[in-house]
N, C-alpha and C positions, 0 to 999 in steps of 0.2 A: 474500289471494293473488290475483294477477292471472290471469284465465283466458287461456290462449294463444289463445282464439278471440275475444278482446275487440275486435280490430280489425275484425272482420267486421260488416257491416250486413245485417239480415234483413228479409224481408217476410212478413207473415201475411195469408192471404187465404182466402176460402171459395169453392170451385168448386161450382156447382150442377149436379146431375144430376137425372134424372127422379125417382128414389126416394131419393137421398142428397144431403146437403151434405157435401163434403169440406173439412175445415179443414187447411190446409197451411202449414207453415213452409218457406220457401225462402231462398236468398240474395237480397238486394235486386236485384241485377242481375249481368250477366256481367263486371263489372269488379272483383269482390271477389277477394281472395287472402289466404291465411294458411297458411303451411307452415313454422312456426318450427322444428319438429323434423326437417324435411327428409324426412318420410314419403313425400309425393307425389313429390318429386324422386328419391328412391331407387327408386321404381316407374316412373320414366321419364315422369311427368306434368309437363309444362312449366307455367310460371306462366300462360301464355296459355290453356292447356287446363283449368287447375285448376278454374275456376268452373263449367264446363259441366255437371257432375253436379248442380249445386245450383239451377238455375233451371228454370222450367216451360217446356218447348218445345211447339210445336204438335203434334209427333208424339206426345209423351207424353200430351197431352190426348186426341188421337184414340184412342190405345190404351185409355185408361181408359174412354172412351165405348163402344168396341168390347166391353170386358169387362163393361159394366153388365148386358147381357142374354145374355152368352155361356153356353152350356151347360157347367156346371162340376160337375154331380153325379158323385160318385165318382172325380173326376180329381185326381191329384197334379200341382200346377202350379208352374212355376218362372218367375220374371221375371228376365231377364238384363239387366244394365246398368240396374238399377232407379232409380239416381239418388236423388231424395228420396222415391221410392216411391209415386207416384200410383196406378198400377194395382194394386200389391200391397195398399195400404190399402183401395182400393175392393173388391177381391176378399175381403179379410179381413172387411170389413163384410157381405159376402154369405155369410160363413162358409165360404169356400172353403179347401181345403188348399193354402196358398200358401207358397212359400219364395222368398227373394230373394237375388240376388248383384249385386255391382258390383266394379269394380277399384279404385275411389277410396277412400282411407282414411277419408274423412268420411261416406260414404254410409250406413253402418250407423247412425251417430248420428242423422242426419236421419230415417232410416226409423223408428227407435225413437221419436223425438219426435213424428213425424206419426201414428204408431200410437196414442200416448198422447193426442194432441189429439183423436182421433176415438173415444176410449174403447174401442179394440179390444184383443183379446188380442195378445200379442207375436208378431211374425212371425220365424221362423227366418231368419237372415241369414248369409251367408258372403262375406267379401272374397276374391275369387279372380280369376284371369285365365283366358282361354280356352285358353291353352297348358298350364295346370296339369293334368297327367294324373291326379293323385292327390288330387283335392279332396274325395272322399268324399261328394259330393252324392247319389249314387244315380240312379235312373231316374224319369222323369216321363211323364205322359200328355199334358200340354199345356205347351209352352214359349212364352213371350211376350217381346216386347221392342220398343223403338222407337228409330229412328235409330241402328242398330248398325253400318251399313256405310259408315263415312266414309272408310276407306282401302281401296284395292283388295285388299291382302293379307288384309283381314278376312274375305273370302268363304271362304277356305280354313280359317282358324282357327275361324270361327263354325260352319261346317257340320260340322267335325270335333268340336267341342265338343257340338253338338246330337246328333250320332250317338252319342257316348258316354253321353248322358244321357236318351235316349228309349227307352221301351218299344217293342216291335215294332209295336203299334198306337198311333199318337200323332198329335197335331196341333201345328203351329207357326204362330203369328200374329206377324208383324213389320210394324210401321208404318214405312215408308221415305219420307223427305221428297223423294227424287228426287236423290240425289247421283251417280247414274250407275253404281253398283256392284252393283245388285241382280240384273242379268241373269246375271252370272258366278256369283253366289251361288245363284240359282235352278237353274242348270245343275248345280251340284254337289249340290244337294238332290235333284234328279230322279235323278241318278246313284246316290244313296243309297236310292232306292226311294220317294221322296215324289211324290205328285201335287201340281201347283202351279197355283194360280189367283191372280189379283190384280184389284183394282178400287179406284176412288177411294172414300173413305169417304162415307157418306150423311149428309145434314143436319149441316153443320159450322157452323151459325149461332153456336155458342158461341165460335168462333175470330174473332180480329180481322181476319185477312186470309184470302183464299181459300187452300185447301190444295192444293198442286200434286203431292203425293205419292200413294202407293198403300198399300193394305192388302194385304200378301203373305200368302197362306194356303198351308200345306203340310200334306198329310195322308198318312199311311202306314197301310194296312190290312193 
């Protein structure tokens, strides 16, 4: 039987962290496309956008490095827009209580594969969109994500989604590559009672190019 994914080409690589080696399966590049059943199309994901979930972006590497030493004890954590699951897998290796979500119909499969490649326990995953009011995810103490604000209207959707899924005391960490939409998002987060700070990531020698973005931190006590 032919696999419907047979047309895709993949890349397997190992990303080195201080204490971990992450073994990752991704799409070979951002030119891959396979939507034989029209799943992505039905969700409004164009052929041009289709591969974005499946490649490793600088922002997702920065987020994973931020999570390597982040205080996780006793926190229920959610990764939004997890893609192939870099940060989720790393947190899973740290034995964090991590749940992952993405809008893309293939993200869950890649996350499961990458979890297995690293010999971790399964990560709970839900394919959902930010406008879905009844996703049943529950509340979290820490929400993380990378490169989430690529359209201006995402600021409203994302801040509302976070509001629905955070405990009264919570933290949010988003790595933003600098698409120009995070100021609007930060204003909305402050209006929801979060304190906001941001700074460029430290020590990005693992990236091939200088990173022009910011690590956005929000905290509500």
